[in-house]
A tleap script that builds the chain and sets N, CA, C and O, in Angstrom:
source leaprc.protein.ff14SB
mol = sequence {
  NMET PHE PRO ASP GLN LEU THR SER VAL ALA
  GLY LYS LEU VAL GLU TYR CYS LYS THR GLY
  GLN GLU GLN LYS GLY LEU ASP GLU LEU TYR
  ASP PRO ASN ALA VAL SER VAL GLU ALA ALA
  ASP MET GLY GLY MET GLY ARG GLU THR LYS
  GLY ILE ASP GLY ILE LYS GLY LYS HIE GLU
  TRP TRP TYR GLY ALA HIE ASP ILE HIE SER
  SER THR ALA GLU GLY PRO PHE PHE TYR GLY
  GLU ASP GLN PHE GLY VAL ILE PHE GLY MET
  ASP VAL THR ASN LYS GLU SER GLY GLU ARG
  MET GLN ALA ARG GLU LEU GLY ILE TYR THR
  VAL GLU ASN GLY LYS ILE VAL LYS GLU GLU
  PHE PHE TYR GLY CMET
}
set mol.1.N position { 53.815 142.413 -197.189 }
set mol.1.CA position { 53.442 141.749 -195.950 }
set mol.1.C position { 51.989 142.060 -195.568 }
set mol.1.O position { 51.250 141.169 -195.150 }
set mol.2.N position { 51.585 143.327 -195.713 }
set mol.2.CA position { 50.203 143.727 -195.436 }
set mol.2.C position { 49.593 144.253 -196.731 }
set mol.2.O position { 50.316 144.770 -197.583 }
set mol.3.N position { 48.276 144.132 -196.893 }
set mol.3.CA position { 47.626 144.562 -198.138 }
set mol.3.C position { 47.866 146.046 -198.443 }
set mol.3.O position { 47.891 146.884 -197.541 }
set mol.4.N position { 48.039 146.348 -199.722 }
set mol.4.CA position { 48.297 147.719 -200.156 }
set mol.4.C position { 47.176 148.675 -199.746 }
set mol.4.O position { 47.445 149.798 -199.321 }
set mol.5.N position { 45.920 148.234 -199.872 }
set mol.5.CA position { 44.807 149.114 -199.483 }
set mol.5.C position { 44.909 149.497 -198.011 }
set mol.5.O position { 44.681 150.651 -197.648 }
set mol.6.N position { 45.249 148.539 -197.174 }
set mol.6.CA position { 45.369 148.788 -195.737 }
set mol.6.C position { 46.504 149.769 -195.449 }
set mol.6.O position { 46.320 150.736 -194.709 }
set mol.7.N position { 47.668 149.522 -196.031 }
set mol.7.CA position { 48.806 150.397 -195.743 }
set mol.7.C position { 48.588 151.799 -196.314 }
set mol.7.O position { 49.041 152.782 -195.729 }
set mol.8.N position { 47.908 151.893 -197.435 }
set mol.8.CA position { 47.621 153.203 -198.023 }
set mol.8.C position { 46.676 154.016 -197.147 }
set mol.8.O position { 46.947 155.181 -196.854 }
set mol.9.N position { 45.571 153.409 -196.728 }
set mol.9.CA position { 44.606 154.102 -195.866 }
set mol.9.C position { 45.275 154.512 -194.563 }
set mol.9.O position { 45.115 155.646 -194.113 }
set mol.10.N position { 46.016 153.605 -193.960 }
set mol.10.CA position { 46.671 153.886 -192.683 }
set mol.10.C position { 47.673 155.029 -192.815 }
set mol.10.O position { 47.690 155.944 -191.992 }
set mol.11.N position { 48.494 154.974 -193.839 }
set mol.11.CA position { 49.488 156.023 -194.048 }
set mol.11.C position { 48.857 157.385 -194.263 }
set mol.11.O position { 49.327 158.390 -193.731 }
set mol.12.N position { 47.786 157.411 -195.050 }
set mol.12.CA position { 47.088 158.685 -195.295 }
set mol.12.C position { 46.463 159.220 -194.012 }
set mol.12.O position { 46.559 160.415 -193.734 }
set mol.13.N position { 45.822 158.352 -193.223 }
set mol.13.CA position { 45.186 158.820 -191.994 }
set mol.13.C position { 46.220 159.449 -191.063 }
set mol.13.O position { 45.994 160.535 -190.529 }
set mol.14.N position { 47.342 158.780 -190.867 }
set mol.14.CA position { 48.376 159.310 -189.977 }
set mol.14.C position { 48.896 160.640 -190.509 }
set mol.14.O position { 49.077 161.583 -189.740 }
set mol.15.N position { 49.137 160.726 -191.803 }
set mol.15.CA position { 49.632 161.971 -192.388 }
set mol.15.C position { 48.617 163.100 -192.207 }
set mol.15.O position { 48.997 164.220 -191.867 }
set mol.16.N position { 47.347 162.822 -192.428 }
set mol.16.CA position { 46.314 163.847 -192.250 }
set mol.16.C position { 46.245 164.300 -190.792 }
set mol.16.O position { 46.079 165.488 -190.516 }
set mol.17.N position { 46.370 163.362 -189.867 }
set mol.17.CA position { 46.339 163.729 -188.444 }
set mol.17.C position { 47.558 164.572 -188.066 }
set mol.17.O position { 47.441 165.513 -187.282 }
set mol.18.N position { 48.700 164.245 -188.609 }
set mol.18.CA position { 49.923 164.992 -188.294 }
set mol.18.C position { 49.904 166.402 -188.867 }
set mol.18.O position { 50.559 167.296 -188.331 }
set mol.19.N position { 49.163 166.610 -189.950 }
set mol.19.CA position { 49.174 167.900 -190.634 }
set mol.19.C position { 47.883 168.693 -190.442 }
set mol.19.O position { 47.635 169.658 -191.165 }
set mol.20.N position { 47.058 168.290 -189.469 }
set mol.20.CA position { 45.839 169.036 -189.169 }
set mol.20.C position { 44.765 168.933 -190.233 }
set mol.20.O position { 43.933 169.830 -190.369 }
set mol.21.N position { 44.778 167.837 -190.995 }
set mol.21.CA position { 43.793 167.649 -192.059 }
set mol.21.C position { 42.813 166.527 -191.726 }
set mol.21.O position { 42.460 165.730 -192.595 }
set mol.22.N position { 42.378 166.465 -190.473 }
set mol.22.CA position { 41.482 165.397 -190.060 }
set mol.22.C position { 40.202 165.365 -190.887 }
set mol.22.O position { 39.705 164.291 -191.227 }
set mol.23.N position { 39.666 166.547 -191.212 }
set mol.23.CA position { 38.433 166.616 -192.007 }
set mol.23.C position { 38.623 165.948 -193.370 }
set mol.23.O position { 37.739 165.230 -193.837 }
set mol.24.N position { 39.759 166.177 -193.999 }
set mol.24.CA position { 40.064 165.542 -195.281 }
set mol.24.C position { 40.093 164.026 -195.112 }
set mol.24.O position { 39.601 163.291 -195.969 }
set mol.25.N position { 40.665 163.564 -194.017 }
set mol.25.CA position { 40.690 162.135 -193.739 }
set mol.25.C position { 39.296 161.560 -193.588 }
set mol.25.O position { 39.002 160.487 -194.117 }
set mol.26.N position { 38.434 162.267 -192.870 }
set mol.26.CA position { 37.052 161.801 -192.708 }
set mol.26.C position { 36.351 161.725 -194.060 }
set mol.26.O position { 35.658 160.749 -194.350 }
set mol.27.N position { 36.530 162.750 -194.882 }
set mol.27.CA position { 35.867 162.806 -196.184 }
set mol.27.C position { 36.376 161.732 -197.141 }
set mol.27.O position { 35.595 161.157 -197.901 }
set mol.28.N position { 37.654 161.463 -197.111 }
set mol.28.CA position { 38.290 160.599 -198.103 }
set mol.28.C position { 38.395 159.138 -197.687 }
set mol.28.O position { 38.257 158.247 -198.525 }
set mol.29.N position { 38.638 158.880 -196.405 }
set mol.29.CA position { 39.036 157.541 -195.983 }
set mol.29.C position { 37.942 156.727 -195.299 }
set mol.29.O position { 38.089 155.514 -195.152 }
set mol.30.N position { 36.859 157.359 -194.879 }
set mol.30.CA position { 35.836 156.670 -194.096 }
set mol.30.C position { 34.659 156.213 -194.945 }
set mol.30.O position { 34.230 156.911 -195.864 }
set mol.31.N position { 34.144 155.033 -194.624 }
set mol.31.CA position { 32.911 154.535 -195.203 }
set mol.31.C position { 31.746 155.357 -194.645 }
set mol.31.O position { 31.771 155.719 -193.469 }
set mol.32.N position { 30.732 155.658 -195.451 }
set mol.32.CA position { 29.595 156.450 -194.943 }
set mol.32.C position { 28.904 155.831 -193.725 }
set mol.32.O position { 28.294 156.547 -192.932 }
set mol.33.N position { 28.995 154.510 -193.573 }
set mol.33.CA position { 28.344 153.822 -192.458 }
set mol.33.C position { 29.327 153.416 -191.359 }
set mol.33.O position { 29.037 152.527 -190.558 }
set mol.34.N position { 30.477 154.065 -191.324 }
set mol.34.CA position { 31.496 153.728 -190.325 }
set mol.34.C position { 30.954 153.889 -188.909 }
set mol.34.O position { 30.022 154.653 -188.659 }
set mol.35.N position { 31.568 153.142 -187.992 }
set mol.35.CA position { 31.195 153.172 -186.577 }
set mol.35.C position { 32.418 153.610 -185.773 }
set mol.35.O position { 33.538 153.173 -186.040 }
set mol.36.N position { 32.192 154.474 -184.789 }
set mol.36.CA position { 33.238 154.935 -183.889 }
set mol.36.C position { 32.854 154.543 -182.470 }
set mol.36.O position { 31.732 154.795 -182.033 }
set mol.37.N position { 33.791 153.921 -181.749 }
set mol.37.CA position { 33.524 153.467 -180.382 }
set mol.37.C position { 34.586 154.036 -179.452 }
set mol.37.O position { 35.781 153.825 -179.658 }
set mol.38.N position { 34.148 154.753 -178.435 }
set mol.38.CA position { 35.037 155.328 -177.422 }
set mol.38.C position { 35.112 154.397 -176.216 }
set mol.38.O position { 34.208 153.595 -175.983 }
set mol.39.N position { 36.190 154.511 -175.456 }
set mol.39.CA position { 36.350 153.705 -174.243 }
set mol.39.C position { 35.381 154.142 -173.150 }
set mol.39.O position { 35.011 153.352 -172.281 }
set mol.40.N position { 34.974 155.410 -173.202 }
set mol.40.CA position { 34.035 155.961 -172.217 }
set mol.40.C position { 33.178 157.008 -172.915 }
set mol.40.O position { 33.548 157.531 -173.966 }
set mol.41.N position { 32.048 157.302 -172.328 }
set mol.41.CA position { 31.149 158.324 -172.864 }
set mol.41.C position { 31.824 159.688 -172.753 }
set mol.41.O position { 32.154 160.139 -171.656 }
set mol.42.N position { 32.022 160.330 -173.880 }
set mol.42.CA position { 32.656 161.646 -173.904 }
set mol.42.C position { 31.621 162.686 -174.326 }
set mol.42.O position { 31.002 162.557 -175.382 }
set mol.43.N position { 31.440 163.691 -173.523 }
set mol.43.CA position { 30.546 164.782 -173.890 }
set mol.43.C position { 29.076 164.415 -173.880 }
set mol.43.O position { 28.265 165.126 -174.473 }
set mol.44.N position { 28.709 163.321 -173.222 }
set mol.44.CA position { 27.306 162.936 -173.136 }
set mol.44.C position { 26.726 162.385 -174.423 }
set mol.44.O position { 25.506 162.348 -174.584 }
set mol.45.N position { 27.581 161.955 -175.347 }
set mol.45.CA position { 27.116 161.446 -176.641 }
set mol.45.C position { 27.041 159.923 -176.683 }
set mol.45.O position { 26.686 159.353 -177.715 }
set mol.46.N position { 27.370 159.257 -175.581 }
set mol.46.CA position { 27.407 157.802 -175.579 }
set mol.46.C position { 28.746 157.311 -176.089 }
set mol.46.O position { 29.570 158.098 -176.554 }
set mol.47.N position { 28.957 156.024 -176.003 }
set mol.47.CA position { 30.234 155.443 -176.427 }
set mol.47.C position { 30.291 155.171 -177.923 }
set mol.47.O position { 31.367 155.240 -178.517 }
set mol.48.N position { 29.154 154.864 -178.545 }
set mol.48.CA position { 29.160 154.452 -179.946 }
set mol.48.C position { 28.455 155.471 -180.832 }
set mol.48.O position { 27.366 155.952 -180.518 }
set mol.49.N position { 29.104 155.781 -181.940 }
set mol.49.CA position { 28.547 156.701 -182.923 }
set mol.49.C position { 28.521 155.988 -184.268 }
set mol.49.O position { 29.524 155.408 -184.686 }
set mol.50.N position { 27.375 156.029 -184.949 }
set mol.50.CA position { 27.239 155.353 -186.238 }
set mol.50.C position { 27.073 156.380 -187.350 }
set mol.50.O position { 26.312 157.340 -187.226 }
set mol.51.N position { 27.803 156.155 -188.438 }
set mol.51.CA position { 27.686 156.997 -189.619 }
set mol.51.C position { 28.687 158.137 -189.627 }
set mol.51.O position { 29.070 158.659 -188.580 }
set mol.52.N position { 29.106 158.514 -190.836 }
set mol.52.CA position { 30.126 159.536 -190.985 }
set mol.52.C position { 29.667 160.893 -190.456 }
set mol.52.O position { 30.481 161.648 -189.923 }
set mol.53.N position { 28.387 161.216 -190.592 }
set mol.53.CA position { 27.918 162.504 -190.067 }
set mol.53.C position { 28.056 162.563 -188.552 }
set mol.53.O position { 28.428 163.599 -188.003 }
set mol.54.N position { 27.757 161.459 -187.874 }
set mol.54.CA position { 27.923 161.403 -186.427 }
set mol.54.C position { 29.381 161.504 -186.016 }
set mol.54.O position { 29.709 162.170 -185.034 }
set mol.55.N position { 30.256 160.846 -186.762 }
set mol.55.CA position { 31.690 160.897 -186.462 }
set mol.55.C position { 32.210 162.316 -186.676 }
set mol.55.O position { 33.010 162.809 -185.880 }
set mol.56.N position { 31.766 162.971 -187.736 }
set mol.56.CA position { 32.156 164.371 -187.955 }
set mol.56.C position { 31.649 165.248 -186.814 }
set mol.56.O position { 32.332 166.186 -186.403 }
set mol.57.N position { 30.457 164.950 -186.299 }
set mol.57.CA position { 29.910 165.686 -185.159 }
set mol.57.C position { 30.775 165.531 -183.914 }
set mol.57.O position { 30.948 166.486 -183.157 }
set mol.58.N position { 31.317 164.343 -183.698 }
set mol.58.CA position { 32.232 164.128 -182.566 }
set mol.58.C position { 33.462 165.011 -182.702 }
set mol.58.O position { 33.913 165.612 -181.727 }
set mol.59.N position { 33.999 165.086 -183.904 }
set mol.59.CA position { 35.173 165.927 -184.141 }
set mol.59.C position { 34.839 167.400 -183.893 }
set mol.59.O position { 35.624 168.122 -183.278 }
set mol.60.N position { 33.694 167.835 -184.365 }
set mol.60.CA position { 33.272 169.227 -184.156 }
set mol.60.C position { 33.137 169.520 -182.661 }
set mol.60.O position { 33.567 170.573 -182.190 }
set mol.61.N position { 32.538 168.586 -181.918 }
set mol.61.CA position { 32.400 168.767 -180.474 }
set mol.61.C position { 33.786 168.883 -179.828 }
set mol.61.O position { 34.027 169.790 -179.032 }
set mol.62.N position { 34.703 167.953 -180.176 }
set mol.62.CA position { 36.029 167.937 -179.556 }
set mol.62.C position { 36.748 169.261 -179.777 }
set mol.62.O position { 37.256 169.866 -178.833 }
set mol.63.N position { 36.788 169.707 -181.031 }
set mol.63.CA position { 37.512 170.938 -181.338 }
set mol.63.C position { 36.799 172.171 -180.792 }
set mol.63.O position { 37.446 173.178 -180.506 }
set mol.64.N position { 35.489 172.108 -180.644 }
set mol.64.CA position { 34.746 173.212 -180.061 }
set mol.64.C position { 34.895 173.304 -178.550 }
set mol.64.O position { 34.803 174.391 -177.980 }
set mol.65.N position { 35.127 172.164 -177.898 }
set mol.65.CA position { 35.195 172.116 -176.436 }
set mol.65.C position { 36.610 172.247 -175.889 }
set mol.65.O position { 36.788 172.391 -174.679 }
set mol.66.N position { 37.622 172.198 -176.759 }
set mol.66.CA position { 39.017 172.192 -176.301 }
set mol.66.C position { 39.886 173.140 -177.103 }
set mol.66.O position { 39.710 173.304 -178.311 }
set mol.67.N position { 40.831 173.764 -176.404 }
set mol.67.CA position { 41.923 174.466 -177.071 }
set mol.67.C position { 43.038 173.446 -177.230 }
set mol.67.O position { 43.486 172.857 -176.247 }
set mol.68.N position { 43.487 173.235 -178.454 }
set mol.68.CA position { 44.510 172.237 -178.741 }
set mol.68.C position { 45.879 172.932 -178.744 }
set mol.68.O position { 46.152 173.784 -179.589 }
set mol.69.N position { 46.720 172.557 -177.798 }
set mol.69.CA position { 48.071 173.122 -177.727 }
set mol.69.C position { 49.025 172.338 -178.629 }
set mol.69.O position { 49.867 172.924 -179.310 }
set mol.70.N position { 48.890 171.020 -178.628 }
set mol.70.CA position { 49.695 170.177 -179.508 }
set mol.70.C position { 49.036 168.811 -179.608 }
set mol.70.O position { 48.263 168.402 -178.741 }
set mol.71.N position { 49.368 168.115 -180.701 }
set mol.71.CA position { 48.886 166.743 -180.868 }
set mol.71.C position { 49.908 165.970 -181.695 }
set mol.71.O position { 50.630 166.542 -182.512 }
set mol.72.N position { 49.952 164.675 -181.468 }
set mol.72.CA position { 50.867 163.804 -182.189 }
set mol.72.C position { 50.126 162.566 -182.656 }
set mol.72.O position { 49.102 162.190 -182.086 }
set mol.73.N position { 50.648 161.937 -183.691 }
set mol.73.CA position { 50.123 160.662 -184.180 }
set mol.73.C position { 51.320 159.778 -184.494 }
set mol.73.O position { 52.163 160.132 -185.318 }
set mol.74.N position { 51.390 158.634 -183.837 }
set mol.74.CA position { 52.511 157.709 -184.007 }
set mol.74.C position { 52.012 156.419 -184.634 }
set mol.74.O position { 51.049 155.817 -184.159 }
set mol.75.N position { 52.661 156.006 -185.685 }
set mol.75.CA position { 52.246 154.788 -186.366 }
set mol.75.C position { 52.214 155.024 -187.857 }
set mol.75.O position { 52.818 155.975 -188.352 }
set mol.76.N position { 51.530 154.186 -188.559 }
set mol.76.CA position { 50.595 153.143 -188.127 }
set mol.76.C position { 51.301 151.830 -187.744 }
set mol.76.O position { 52.436 151.562 -188.138 }
set mol.77.N position { 50.576 151.038 -186.964 }
set mol.77.CA position { 51.003 149.709 -186.556 }
set mol.77.C position { 49.965 148.730 -187.116 }
set mol.77.O position { 48.769 148.891 -186.874 }
set mol.78.N position { 50.412 147.732 -187.851 }
set mol.78.CA position { 49.492 146.857 -188.580 }
set mol.78.C position { 49.215 145.556 -187.845 }
set mol.78.O position { 50.048 145.042 -187.099 }
set mol.79.N position { 48.001 145.039 -188.085 }
set mol.79.CA position { 47.563 143.782 -187.494 }
set mol.79.C position { 46.707 143.052 -188.524 }
set mol.79.O position { 45.616 143.505 -188.867 }
set mol.80.N position { 47.203 141.933 -189.009 }
set mol.80.CA position { 46.426 141.114 -189.931 }
set mol.80.C position { 46.150 141.800 -191.256 }
set mol.80.O position { 46.898 142.675 -191.693 }
set mol.81.N position { 45.075 141.389 -191.877 }
set mol.81.CA position { 44.715 141.838 -193.217 }
set mol.81.C position { 43.897 143.124 -193.238 }
set mol.81.O position { 43.775 143.764 -194.283 }
set mol.82.N position { 43.329 143.514 -192.078 }
set mol.82.CA position { 42.352 144.598 -192.149 }
set mol.82.C position { 42.390 145.594 -190.989 }
set mol.82.O position { 41.468 146.400 -190.854 }
set mol.83.N position { 43.422 145.563 -190.152 }
set mol.83.CA position { 43.439 146.478 -189.018 }
set mol.83.C position { 44.795 147.167 -188.866 }
set mol.83.O position { 45.840 146.633 -189.237 }
set mol.84.N position { 44.732 148.369 -188.308 }
set mol.84.CA position { 45.942 149.089 -187.933 }
set mol.84.C position { 45.643 149.939 -186.710 }
set mol.84.O position { 44.489 150.245 -186.411 }
set mol.85.N position { 46.705 150.313 -186.011 }
set mol.85.CA position { 46.580 151.145 -184.826 }
set mol.85.C position { 47.422 152.400 -184.954 }
set mol.85.O position { 48.424 152.431 -185.669 }
set mol.86.N position { 46.995 153.428 -184.246 }
set mol.86.CA position { 47.720 154.690 -184.176 }
set mol.86.C position { 47.706 155.145 -182.722 }
set mol.86.O position { 46.666 155.091 -182.066 }
set mol.87.N position { 48.848 155.590 -182.216 }
set mol.87.CA position { 48.928 156.146 -180.871 }
set mol.87.C position { 48.858 157.666 -180.993 }
set mol.87.O position { 49.691 158.290 -181.651 }
set mol.88.N position { 47.868 158.238 -180.359 }
set mol.88.CA position { 47.669 159.684 -180.387 }
set mol.88.C position { 48.082 160.289 -179.053 }
set mol.88.O position { 47.800 159.733 -177.992 }
set mol.89.N position { 48.748 161.425 -179.120 }
set mol.89.CA position { 49.072 162.202 -177.935 }
set mol.89.C position { 48.435 163.569 -178.066 }
set mol.89.O position { 48.328 164.104 -179.170 }
set mol.90.N position { 48.015 164.134 -176.955 }
set mol.90.CA position { 47.381 165.448 -177.018 }
set mol.90.C position { 47.653 166.252 -175.759 }
set mol.90.O position { 47.759 165.712 -174.658 }
set mol.91.N position { 47.759 167.532 -175.950 }
set mol.91.CA position { 47.890 168.508 -174.875 }
set mol.91.C position { 46.784 169.523 -175.145 }
set mol.91.O position { 46.874 170.310 -176.087 }
set mol.92.N position { 45.744 169.504 -174.319 }
set mol.92.CA position { 44.556 170.326 -174.561 }
set mol.92.C position { 44.088 171.000 -173.279 }
set mol.92.O position { 44.402 170.561 -172.173 }
set mol.93.N position { 43.330 172.075 -173.456 }
set mol.93.CA position { 42.651 172.728 -172.345 }
set mol.93.C position { 41.155 172.690 -172.610 }
set mol.93.O position { 40.688 173.090 -173.676 }
set mol.94.N position { 40.411 172.203 -171.622 }
set mol.94.CA position { 38.955 172.204 -171.706 }
set mol.94.C position { 38.480 173.646 -171.583 }
set mol.94.O position { 38.755 174.312 -170.585 }
set mol.95.N position { 37.768 174.129 -172.599 }
set mol.95.CA position { 37.349 175.528 -172.622 }
set mol.95.C position { 36.411 175.871 -171.472 }
set mol.95.O position { 36.480 176.977 -170.935 }
set mol.96.N position { 35.543 174.957 -171.085 }
set mol.96.CA position { 34.561 175.221 -170.028 }
set mol.96.C position { 35.201 175.281 -168.647 }
set mol.96.O position { 34.938 176.202 -167.875 }
set mol.97.N position { 36.055 174.283 -168.335 }
set mol.97.CA position { 36.630 174.201 -166.995 }
set mol.97.C position { 37.970 174.923 -166.874 }
set mol.97.O position { 38.392 175.277 -165.773 }
set mol.98.N position { 38.639 175.140 -168.008 }
set mol.98.CA position { 39.974 175.722 -167.972 }
set mol.98.C position { 41.053 174.720 -167.607 }
set mol.98.O position { 42.225 175.081 -167.496 }
set mol.99.N position { 40.662 173.445 -167.417 }
set mol.99.CA position { 41.612 172.410 -167.025 }
set mol.99.C position { 42.459 171.985 -168.225 }
set mol.99.O position { 41.928 171.644 -169.282 }
set mol.100.N position { 43.766 172.009 -168.051 }
set mol.100.CA position { 44.698 171.554 -169.087 }
set mol.100.C position { 45.076 170.119 -168.790 }
set mol.100.O position { 45.308 169.754 -167.637 }
set mol.101.N position { 45.137 169.304 -169.835 }
set mol.101.CA position { 45.490 167.894 -169.635 }
set mol.101.C position { 46.333 167.396 -170.800 }
set mol.101.O position { 46.221 167.856 -171.936 }
set mol.102.N position { 47.173 166.443 -170.463 }
set mol.102.CA position { 47.932 165.716 -171.461 }
set mol.102.C position { 47.422 164.285 -171.431 }
set mol.102.O position { 47.233 163.705 -170.363 }
set mol.103.N position { 47.202 163.727 -172.604 }
set mol.103.CA position { 46.647 162.374 -172.666 }
set mol.103.C position { 47.202 161.640 -173.876 }
set mol.103.O position { 47.673 162.242 -174.841 }
set mol.104.N position { 47.128 160.315 -173.789 }
set mol.104.CA position { 47.469 159.449 -174.914 }
set mol.104.C position { 46.342 158.460 -175.085 }
set mol.104.O position { 45.711 158.040 -174.115 }
set mol.105.N position { 46.092 158.089 -176.339 }
set mol.105.CA position { 45.092 157.070 -176.605 }
set mol.105.C position { 45.527 156.250 -177.801 }
set mol.105.O position { 46.310 156.698 -178.638 }
set mol.106.N position { 45.003 155.045 -177.861 }
set mol.106.CA position { 45.275 154.145 -178.964 }
set mol.106.C position { 44.020 154.046 -179.809 }
set mol.106.O position { 42.949 153.722 -179.297 }
set mol.107.N position { 44.142 154.320 -181.092 }
set mol.107.CA position { 43.037 154.142 -182.029 }
set mol.107.C position { 43.281 152.882 -182.837 }
set mol.107.O position { 44.347 152.715 -183.429 }
set mol.108.N position { 42.290 151.990 -182.861 }
set mol.108.CA position { 42.350 150.770 -183.666 }
set mol.108.C position { 41.334 150.933 -184.788 }
set mol.108.O position { 40.160 151.207 -184.539 }
set mol.109.N position { 41.791 150.764 -186.020 }
set mol.109.CA position { 40.960 150.995 -187.199 }
set mol.109.C position { 40.798 149.704 -187.983 }
set mol.109.O position { 41.750 148.941 -188.148 }
set mol.110.N position { 39.577 149.462 -188.467 }
set mol.110.CA position { 39.285 148.319 -189.331 }
set mol.110.C position { 38.945 148.851 -190.708 }
set mol.110.O position { 38.140 149.772 -190.852 }
set mol.111.N position { 39.572 148.258 -191.726 }
set mol.111.CA position { 39.422 148.704 -193.114 }
set mol.111.C position { 38.795 147.587 -193.946 }
set mol.111.O position { 39.223 146.434 -193.887 }
set mol.112.N position { 37.773 147.951 -194.722 }
set mol.112.CA position { 37.161 147.035 -195.689 }
set mol.112.C position { 36.997 147.777 -197.003 }
set mol.112.O position { 36.545 148.922 -197.024 }
set mol.113.N position { 37.363 147.125 -198.098 }
set mol.113.CA position { 37.226 147.712 -199.435 }
set mol.113.C position { 37.840 149.108 -199.526 }
set mol.113.O position { 37.289 149.994 -200.179 }
set mol.114.N position { 38.979 149.295 -198.870 }
set mol.114.CA position { 39.704 150.548 -198.966 }
set mol.114.C position { 39.142 151.700 -198.151 }
set mol.114.O position { 39.547 152.845 -198.349 }
set mol.115.N position { 38.212 151.423 -197.233 }
set mol.115.CA position { 37.611 152.466 -196.392 }
set mol.115.C position { 37.621 152.034 -194.927 }
set mol.115.O position { 37.509 150.847 -194.618 }
set mol.116.N position { 37.754 153.002 -194.040 }
set mol.116.CA position { 37.657 152.725 -192.604 }
set mol.116.C position { 36.189 152.482 -192.275 }
set mol.116.O position { 35.336 153.335 -192.523 }
set mol.117.N position { 35.906 151.308 -191.712 }
set mol.117.CA position { 34.530 150.967 -191.349 }
set mol.117.C position { 34.308 151.004 -189.840 }
set mol.117.O position { 33.170 151.046 -189.373 }
set mol.118.N position { 35.413 150.988 -189.075 }
set mol.118.CA position { 35.285 151.030 -187.617 }
set mol.118.C position { 36.545 151.619 -187.016 }
set mol.118.O position { 37.660 151.332 -187.451 }
set mol.119.N position { 36.338 152.457 -185.998 }
set mol.119.CA position { 37.446 152.964 -185.195 }
set mol.119.C position { 37.088 152.747 -183.741 }
set mol.119.O position { 35.945 152.957 -183.333 }
set mol.120.N position { 38.079 152.323 -182.954 }
set mol.120.CA position { 37.887 152.071 -181.526 }
set mol.120.C position { 39.025 152.749 -180.783 }
set mol.120.O position { 40.183 152.666 -181.194 }
set mol.121.N position { 38.689 153.422 -179.681 }
set mol.121.CA position { 39.697 154.175 -178.945 }
set mol.121.C position { 39.877 153.616 -177.543 }
set mol.121.O position { 38.912 153.351 -176.826 }
set mol.122.N position { 41.137 153.444 -177.176 }
set mol.122.CA position { 41.541 152.937 -175.863 }
set mol.122.C position { 42.313 154.063 -175.190 }
set mol.122.O position { 43.237 154.617 -175.785 }
set mol.123.N position { 41.950 154.406 -173.964 }
set mol.123.CA position { 42.546 155.554 -173.282 }
set mol.123.C position { 43.648 155.132 -172.341 }
set mol.123.O position { 43.553 154.101 -171.674 }
set mol.124.N position { 44.700 155.938 -172.290 }
set mol.124.CA position { 45.766 155.758 -171.306 }
set mol.124.C position { 45.454 156.609 -170.085 }
set mol.124.O position { 44.654 157.543 -170.153 }
set mol.125.N position { 46.078 156.284 -168.994 }
set mol.125.CA position { 45.851 157.038 -167.755 }
set mol.125.C position { 47.026 157.958 -167.500 }
set mol.125.O position { 47.038 158.684 -166.506 }
savepdb mol mol.pdb
quit
């Protein structure tokens, strides 16, 4: 029903997120010129980040700024020939403020030639 490359990339990304191997996912599944777009400016870095090094920097900032109590990844959910979504849940404490929060977000991923070329995040309230 959906292309094998799409389902393979999506399945691997979800598995890596569930098992704490996000770095492996970035190294293996992302195009070097991938773009990441957040729903809001997080950490003063702007909404859009271009290139795998910038995306890795976002991950480093997130893990450096938060204590992660738990996280979940639900999906993947497929759309058309080149997109899938994942619902992420997180329970984190901001290291600077000490504020603990639970949040959910939807990640929409676009795949071309077997690599993630774009990720977009939608935040729940």
